[in-house]
C-alpha positions in Angstrom: 0.0 0.0 0.0 1.4 3.4 -1.0 2.0 6.1 1.7 -0.4 9.1 1.6 1.1 12.2 -0.1 2.9 14.7 2.2 0.4 17.1 3.8 -2.6 14.8 3.1 -3.5 14.7 6.7 -3.4 18.5 7.1 -5.6 18.8 4.0 -8.3 16.5 5.3 -8.1 18.3 8.6 -8.7 21.7 6.9 -11.6 20.2 5.0 -13.1 18.9 8.3 -12.8 22.4 9.9 -14.4 24.1 6.9 -17.2 21.6 7.0 -17.7 22.1 10.8 -17.9 25.9 10.3 -20.5 25.5 7.5 -22.6 23.3 9.8 -22.4 25.8 12.6 -23.5 28.5 10.2 -26.8 26.6 9.7 -27.2 25.2 13.2 -27.2 28.6 14.9 -30.0 30.2 12.9 -32.0 26.9 12.9 -31.8 26.9 16.8 -32.8 30.6 16.8 -35.7 29.9 14.5 -37.0 27.1 16.7 -36.6 29.1 19.9 -38.3 32.2 18.3 -41.1 30.1 16.7 -42.1 28.8 20.2 -42.9 32.4 21.2 -43.9 34.1 17.9 -44.2 32.2 14.5 -44.3 35.5 12.5 -41.2 36.8 14.2 -39.4 33.6 13.3 -40.1 33.9 9.6 -37.2 36.3 8.8 -34.8 33.9 10.6 -36.0 31.1 8.4 -35.7 33.2 5.3 -32.1 34.0 6.3 -31.3 30.3 6.8 -32.8 28.9 3.6 -31.8 29.4 0.0 -35.4 30.5 -0.8 -38.6 30.8 1.2 -41.8 31.3 -0.8 -44.6 33.6 0.1 -47.0 32.3 2.8 -44.8 29.2 3.2 -44.8 27.7 6.7 -42.3 25.4 8.3 -43.1 24.0 11.7 -40.2 23.1 14.0 -38.2 21.0 14.5 -36.1 21.9 11.5 -32.8 20.1 10.9 -30.5 21.2 8.1 -26.8 20.7 7.3 -26.4 23.9 5.4 -29.8 25.4 4.8 -28.7 27.5 1.8 -29.4 24.5 -0.5 -33.1 24.3 0.6 -35.9 25.9 -1.4 -39.4 26.0 -0.1 -42.1 27.1 -2.5 -45.1 29.5 -2.0 -47.9 28.4 0.3 -46.0 25.2 1.4 -46.7 23.7 4.8 -43.9 21.6 6.1 -44.1 19.5 9.2 -42.2 16.3 9.8 -44.3 13.4 10.9 -43.8 12.3 14.5 -41.8 9.2 13.5 -39.2 11.4 11.7 -38.6 13.7 14.7 
């Protein structure tokens, strides 16, 4: 078996750090969305719009919401999204 190229370990470590930062960038607003939604669903909408790639007019997403990045998610107009109990 050939030895990995010099610096391969550092490269994969940098990738893992970038990936972790991107996850945190989605986890924080998702947590803010869920906490705000519990008190005021309308006040939570701008947080959701910031998190997602696109949020259609009158779309409604009920927590819990789990995303890896968020920016890749598009929700169309007048969509209601609620995960079934077995998916929570």
